[in-house]
N, C-alpha and C positions, 0 to 999 in steps of 0.2 A: 383271652387265646394264648394258650400253650405257643412258646418259641420253636421254631424249626432250623437248626442248621442248614447249611448252603446244601449239602447233601441228600438231607431229606425233603428236598421240594422240588416241585414239577410245575412248569409254568405252561399251562397249553390252553390253547385259543381254538373256539369251536368254528369253524367257516363252513360257507357251501351256500346253493340256492337258497332264496327265499321261500321257507316253507319247506324245507328239508325236512327238519326235525330238530333242529339245532337246541333250542329253549327244551323242548320236551325232553330232550338226553340230557341236559342239564339238570333238568328236575328230576329226573331218574337218580341220578348220580345221587341230587343231594340227599332224596328221600333214603334210598341204601346205606348212606353213609351218617343218617341220623341227624342232617342239619334242620330237616323238615320233619313233621310229624303226619302229613298228609301229603300226598301225591296230585301236585294242583296240574292243570294244563289250560293251552293257551284260549281257547275257546271259552272256559269260565271266566279267566283274566285274572287268575290268581295263583300265578308263575311266582317263583323267587326272582328270576332278574327280567321277567316285565312289569315292572313296578309302575311305569309312569304311567299317567291317565291317559296320555295319547297312544301307547303301545297299549295297554287293554282296552281303548276304544276298536282300537283299527287291525286288533288281533295281529301284531306282526313285532317283531323288536325293529327298534331306532337308534339305542345307545348300546353303547358295549359296558355289562356288567360283568363281575368279580364275582366269584365263592370258592370260599376255600372247602376243598372235599379231603376228609380224611380218608386215606387207606392204609391200615396199619399204624407205621410208625411216620408214612410219607405223608405229607400235604401235597395236594395238587389245587394250583391255584387255576381254577378254570375260568375264562375267559369268554362269557359269550358274544360274539358280534353280529351284527346285524349279516342279511344276507341280502337284502335289496339294493340294488345299485344307488338308489339315490343317496343311501347311506355308508358307500365306501369308504370311506372318511375312518368314519367309526373301527371298522376292519383292518385298514390300514394300521392306526394308533395300537390297536390290540396286536398286530402280526409282529411289531418292533416290540413290544413288551415281552413277546412268548420267546418261549425256547422250542417249543413243536407244538403241532398243530392237528387236530381230530376234523377232518374233513368229512362232513355229513351227507348223504345222498338218500333221499328217499327211495326205497326199492321199486316201488309204483312206477314214480317219474323216469328214473334213471337218473346216467350223468347229463346233466344241464350245464347252462352257459355261465352258471354261479359258479358250480363244480370247477369247470377250466380256471375260472378269473382266481377260486381259490387257490389253486394249484401255481397258478404264475405267481399268486403272491408268497407262497410258501420259496419258492424259486428264488424271487426278489431278497428274501430274508434269510436263504439256506436253512428254513425249517423242517427239520426231521418229520413226518406226517403219517398218520395211519389213515384209511378210509374208514367209516362206518355206515353198512347199510342198513337204513333204520325203514322202519312199519313194513316189519316183513310178515308180521302177523297181518297184513290185508292182501286181500284178494287180488292176486294177476303181480305181484311184488314176486319177483326174479336177481335173486344174488348173481347167477351165473352169467345173465345177459349184463348188467353191470361190469361185472370182474372182465366180461370179454369187451365191452365198450373201453373200459381203462386200461386194457391191454392194447387194444387198435389205438389208443392216444399216446400211451407211455411205455409202451412194449414190458420188456423183462423185468422191470422194477417192481410191478406189480403181482404180491403174493397173497394171496385167498389163505388164510392160516385157519378159516373154520367153512366148511359148504354145509347148507340147511338139508334138514332131514325131513318133505313135506310128505304129507298122506291126507288123499284126498283132497287134495289139493289146500291144506291147510299146513301151516308152519310149525313141527310140533317137535323138533330137537337140531341137533347141531351133529356134524361129525369134525372133530380135530385133525386137521392134519398133519400136525408135529406129530402129537401121539398116535393117531390112527383110533383112537378112540371116539365111542359115539356114545351119544345123551338123549334123552327124551325129557322133556318138561312135564312133568306133575301135578303143580299147580304154581301158573305165574313164573317165578324164578327158581321156586323148586326143581329139581331133576333129578334123574337117574339113568346109571350107565346101561347101555343097551345093544346089541349087534348092529354091526355095521351093518346097512344096506347092501344088499349083493347087487344092487343096479348102481350101486356108488362106489364099489371097492376099484375099480381101472382109475376113474377119476380122482378118487384119492390120492392113490398109489401114484400116478404118473405126475400130481402137483407136488406131491410129497421130495419124487424124486429131483424135479426142476429145484425146490427149494433147498436140497441135498447139496446140489451143485454149485449154487449160490454159497451155500455153506461151507464148500470145499475150497472154494478160490480164495477163501478171508486169511487163511495161511496155508503153510509147505505141508505142515505136521496134518492138515485137516484133508488136504489134497491126498498126501499119502493112505492116511485109513480110507478115505473114500474110494482108491484105486486099487485100496488091496480087500477093500469087501468089509472091512471093519466099520460094525455098526458107533451111528455117532452116541453119545448118551443127552438127556436132554437138557443137561445143562451147557453143553458144547455147542448144541443148536441155539439154547436160547441166548447165547454169550456172540454168536454171530451172528445172531438176528439183529441184535443188539447194535453191533460193528457196524453192520450194514444200512439199517436204520437210522443211524447216527450221522451218518456219511451220506445219507439221503441217495443209497445205492439201491435202497429196500422200501416198497411202501406197501405195509400187510394191509388186510381186508379185513373187518370183523363185521358181523350180523347179530340183528338184533331187532326186538319191538322196546321202546323207551316205555310204551303205555302198558304192557305188560312185567316190565322190567326183566325181561329177558335178554340175556346178552351185555348188562351193563355190570355185573361182577367182575366178566371175563374181559370186556376194558380195559376196567380200571384196573386190573391186575398187569394186562398189555401196556396199558401206560406206564406202570410202575418200573416194570420188568424192561423194555425197550427204549423209553424214550430218556432222553441225559437229562441230569440234573442239572442246574445253570452251572456248578464248577465243572461242569465236562464241555461248556461255553466258552466265548471267547466274548469279550470288548473292550474297544481299544477307543482312547481318546486323547486330550494334548494337556500335560502339564505347562499350563499358562504362565508360570512363574520362570520355569525354568527355560521354556519352549523346545519342550523336547518330547515325544508321543510316553503318552500313559498307556500302561497294559493293564488295566483294571482286573479282568477276567475272574470277575465274582470273587475275588479273596478276602476271604470275611478278615486276614490280618492285613489287610493295605489299610491304604485312608479313605476315611468317609467320602463317597460321591454316591449318587442318584441321579436318574434322569427323569423329568414330569414327563408321563406318556399321555395322559387324560386328565381335564379338569372337570369338574363336577360344581355345577353353579344352581342351587336352587332356595328359593325362598322360603323355604320350609326346613331343611337341614344345613343350608349355609353352604360355605365352598369350600372343597377339598380339593386337594392336589394329589392325584393318583401317583405314587414314585414305584420305580423297579433300583432295587438297590445296588450299584455296580462293585463295589468294593466297601470295605470296612462292615464296620456295625453301627447302626441309626439307635437313638438312644434318647427318650424325651429329655427337653430342657438344653439338647444341644446347640450351640451355638454353631449354625450352618451359613453359608454363602451363596450367592444366587450368583452363578460366576457369569451369565449375561447381563444383568444389570448391577452387580457388582454391588449388591446390597448385602448385609450383614444383619442376622434374625434369627432369634429363638426359636429351637423347634415347638415346644408344646408337647403336647399329648401326640402318639403314634396310633396310627387304627388299621385293622385290615377291614373292608367291607364283603360283608354275606348279601348282597344284592344290594337293598336299600339302607343297610341298617351299619353302620361304623361299629367296630368292636375294638374296644381298647388293647393294646400290647404293651407291656414293657421294654423290649425292642425287634428292631428289622433286620435282620442278617442279612449279608451279601447274597444276592439272588431273590430276593423274597420283594413282593410287591403287597405293597402297602398305602398307606396316607397320611398325609399331614394337612390343619386345617387351618385357614385363613392364611395361607399364603398369599402376599403381591408377587407371585409369578405364573409365566405361562407354561403352557404346552410346549415341550422340546426344549426349556430351559435344563440347566444342570444344576444342581445342587453339591458344592463341598462345602471346605471350610475355608478360611482366607488364610491360614497357612499354608494349606495343601492344594490351591485352585485347581479347578481339574477342569474341563469342556467337551462333551461328547457333541458330536455332528449329530445335528439334528434328522428324522426319520422326513421322509416323504410323503406327505397328503394331495392328493388330486388337486386339479386347480377348478373350482366353478366356473364355469360357461354359460349356463341358462339364466335368464337374470329379467324382472317385472320389475315395473315402477313400484313404489309403495306408499302410503299417506296414513296418518291418524285420522281415525274416521270422525273424530272431535279433533277442532283445530287445535284446544287446548290440554291433548294429551300428546302434542309431538315433541316435548321434551322424554314427557313416561316411556315413548315408545323408543325413543333411539337410546335413554340408559336400557331396557330391558332387551331390545339386538345388540347391546355393547354386552351384558352378561352371558346372552345365547352364543355370540362370538367367541366366547373364553372357551365355552366348551365344546363349540364345532368349528373346526377350520376350516371347513368346506364350507365355510357362509361368509359373505361379506357386503357390507354396507357401501356405496360408494355416493357421493355426494354431485350431480351434473349439474355442476351451475349453466352450464351453456342452454341447457333446455329446463331449466326450472325442474330438477327433478330430483328424486331420492331412489338409487336403485339396488334392490336386493338381489343376489347374487346364491345360486345355490348347484346342487347337482342334477337338480330335474324339478319338474314342476310339482310333483309329490312333496321334494323336500321344502320346496316356499310355503305349499299349502300348511306343510306341520308347522312351520316356523309360526305363520301368522295365527295357528290352533295354537301354539305353545304362549302367545304372548297375551291371549286373551286367559287360557287356562291357568299361567302361572303367573302371571305379573298383573290379570287386570285391566289390560291395556287392549282396545281395537284397531286393527289396521287394515286396511285392504289393498288387492293386488290390482293393478292394470296393465294392459299393454305399454311398452314404454315408446317415449318418443326417442326416434334415429336422431342420431346427431349429423343434421344434413350442413352444409355450408353455403354461400354464397360468394361468385366471384364474377370477374367478368371476360368479355373473349375480344373485345375490340377497344376502339379509341375512343375518348368525347373530349370537346371544351368547351366548359360554360362561365358563364358571368354571374355571379352573384352576389346581389347587393342585401344589406339588411338595412333601413334607415326608418327609423322611431322619434318622433318629436310629442313630448308630452308635456310643454310646460318644463322652464329650465334649461337643463343640457339635455339633448337629444340622444339617440344612438345612432352612431353611423361605421358600416363596415361593410368593405367593397372588396372581393376577392375576385381574381381571373384565375380558374384553375383547370389544366387538362388531366384527365383519370388515363390509365392504363395498367394491360396485365405486368404484374410484376414478375412472373414465372418462379414464385416462391410461394407456394403453397402450405408452406407451413410458418410463414409469418402476416398475419391480418392485412399489413400496409407498408409502406414504404415513402416516407416524406421528403420532397425536395421544393429549394424553391431558387427558383433563378431573376428574382425578382432586380432589376436594374435601373438607377435614376431616384430613388427614394418612393416608389409609387406607394408603396408600402412599407413603414418604418420597421426596422430589424427588430423593435421590442414588441413587435405584433406578433413575427413568426408562432412563437410558440405559443398564440392563443390559436391560430391558425391551426398546428400542428393538433392544439388539443380538442379543437370541434372534429377533427377528423378522427381520432382515437376515442372520443366518444360515439361517433358514429358507428363504426364496427361492430362495435358489441351485439348490434341488432340492424340486420341490415334491410335498405326498404321492398326488398322484393316478398318474402315470406319470414324477415324477423329473428332470422339464424345468423350466428355470427361470422365475420365477412374474412376472407382472406384472397392473397395474392392480388392485391391492388396497388399502385404506384400511383400518390398523389402529386401534383407539381404546380406548386403556385407559381405565376411568372409577371402577373401585372394585378393591379387592382386602385386603389383610389382612399384616401383619409380626410377626415375633416380634423382641422387642429382643434377644435372643443368638442366634439360631441365623438369623435373615435375613442372606443375603449375594447380593452382584452375581450370583454363577453361580446361585442358588438362583432369582433372579427370571429370570435369562435362559434358564434350563429350563423356567421354567414357563409364560414366553412363547413358548417353542419348543411345549410341548406344546399352549398354549391354540390356536397359531396351524395347527398341524395339525389339531386337532378343527374349529375354526371354519372353515377352508378345506372340510373335508369336506362340512359343513354348509349354506354357503352356494350350492349349486349349481355345483360346479365345472365346466369344460369346456375340453377341449384349444382351443388356436389353433392354426391352420397359418400358411404365410408366403405371402403371396400377390405376385407380380410382376407389374409392366408389362410386357406381350413385345410387340416390333415384330416382325412376320415382314415382310421384301421378297420378295414371289416374282413371276415371269412372271403377266400375268394367267391363259394359260389353266390355270394350276395352283391359281388362287385355291380353287374350289370343293372341292379337296381336303383344301386346308390346313386351310377351314373347318372341314370334317366332323372331322377331326382333330383340331383344336383341342376342339370339342365334346365326343371322346370322352375329351380330357385335363380334364373339369369349368372350362372354358372360356368367359369369357362375353365378345363380341367387342364392342367397343367403337367401331370405327369404321373404316372401310376408303377410301382415299384413293391416285388414282393417285401415280405420280411423275414422269407425261408421256415414260417412257423404254421403254412396255410393263408396266410390273410397277404391283403393287398393293403397298400396305403397310398391313399388318393390325394394327391395335392391339387388344388383348385382356389381358384379367386372368386370369392361370391360376395355381394352386396352384403352390408348388414344387417339390412332392413328385411333381407329373405333370411336369414338366421333364424327368424322367431320362430320360435316351437319345435327348432329341428330336433333337439334331443329327443323328445316324445317321438316324431317320424322315424327318426335311424331305431331307436328300441324297438318299435313295431316292426319297422321292414327287417330286421337283423336278430329277432327276437332276445333283442339286448346285448348280442355277441360285439357290436360297432361301438367302436370308440371316436369320440372328435374332440380335437382344438383347435384354436384360431389365437392369431396377432394381427391387431390392425396391419395394414398394408401402407395406405395411401386414399387419396380421393380420387374421384372419376366423376364427369359429368351424368349426370343422370339423363337416362330417357326420358324424350319430350312429354310420354304418356305419365311419367312417375311424378316429373316437373310438376303436371297441372293438378294432376290429383294432391301430390303435397304442399302445393300454395294454397291450395283452396280448402282442403283441410288446416291448413294451419292459420288462415285468415278468420277461420271460424272458429279454430280455439282462441285466438288471439282476443277476436269480439268478445266472446264469453268470458 
């Protein structure tokens, strides 16, 4: 593929609610630019970007894909990001690599939760954005309603550039607000100029006046022209609009039908006209050698530097690190340096991706997006040179809070499952595995139940191993609430030397639930020789791993050895260890044993109108609401303490209650005594589990 200089590049991410039409939009762009020779569609599973089997089977995007769309002498790197909330990590990675965004809205569904989340993501990265209203050919699609809804949310920033012409409830053309010219489609994307409909003139004029006011505010010269009644040229309007778009002060709205290829060429022209090239964006890092800031700013004459924004690991096409060049020019066979791991390596060949097909390129200029194969590096790492090492800050990715227990269906595949999950984790930063040794289980974390299900499907389809998910055990703990005093003697005679160990011990709460046990000895008179004290403590240490109540780890117990006896021949360390173990089991059960359950601090952010529903649900989950605070964006942040066992399935419930607009996070707070009914149920279930 041809090399494009920094000023001839646009990096654009497609964002929006799941099912809004992002993949169809990219398909139309690719077809019109000649990348593909046929127009694929999501239903048939033959689109350029949804190439993964899971995507084709499920009919929606799971991973971000890239395609270079050529428009004249400009290369538009289009990043098609998933819209479903379980795959938000992919959208966050893509936004970190992009310089601008197209937020796609289904003209029939209107502004949805995913639309607002896309806006928030653009705000986070200060991405200039254009709204594209898709599916205008569908009955009941309404651009006016969408524009009104956007204006209600975001105010005067919303600027429709085109208004639809409808005849007999069908989308037949549009009016260009800037030029006030009208066009009708004659055959899909082909169009001809026509008269502006009389019933639209007032609306078009009003929206144009509003736009020109914004144009006038960009300079004193324009302000003088505006108040002097002097008309602006088209170039002046375009220049002023670009300035406002690049500063995120204006968000144009365009319309079209991706399946009919209508409005796509206009959108591509607007991307070239209004969106910034990387040369007009900034990026800064740290020169680690000089320990000072480094302003990369996509300067092609700067030192070589780039960051990995995504990793692709595929058993068929191999591993590729997707990079965005922050300064300098990367060339094949360059000696590069991973500033994170401090490893030096030779780059090898450079590629750009078109869907799942890597295409070799002779170099990657600053601001361009490409790929390097077989790098031993992670997403978020910075690549530079050893002579001039640079480090860019890592971008944020959402934390996964939904988890389930997983296990290999065939015990012999345990290592294969672990290796496959490690490869998936390289691609997916919102997935992690945790070994919960206390409950003898391995946990798989993700953004939601659907995310976890798809990971398990990938294990089978890509890596040919099977695993199954189940409800995880909660990390209960055991402790005591009272004191006890026990006498424990271990005596065994089996010919020759026997075994003899005798301890008298007291057990009481230590007051420290972060420590399993505290051991003290106050033996006097040598009733138990000092050389057996470590064996007694070892017996206690071995006992607290699985408590006598339900086999959960023990915390907060103080064990005091105060007396005992020994035999000069038969006593041994093993005998005293066994005697201590027997003493612990007896003393623990006599000291008011209780189960402790983990309590988490939960933070739920929901639109104000859902606060009551969420509060009611938290009460059902034995939650204690500690406070409610507005975030001054129309949301309420609810802080509550909730038993961790009650959060199973919470992600699905919260999305259902709030239409996907609610978010939550939590962290472990402390252990508290579980209610009697919870203890009884858990002890019975645990006994059955341990028995099996």
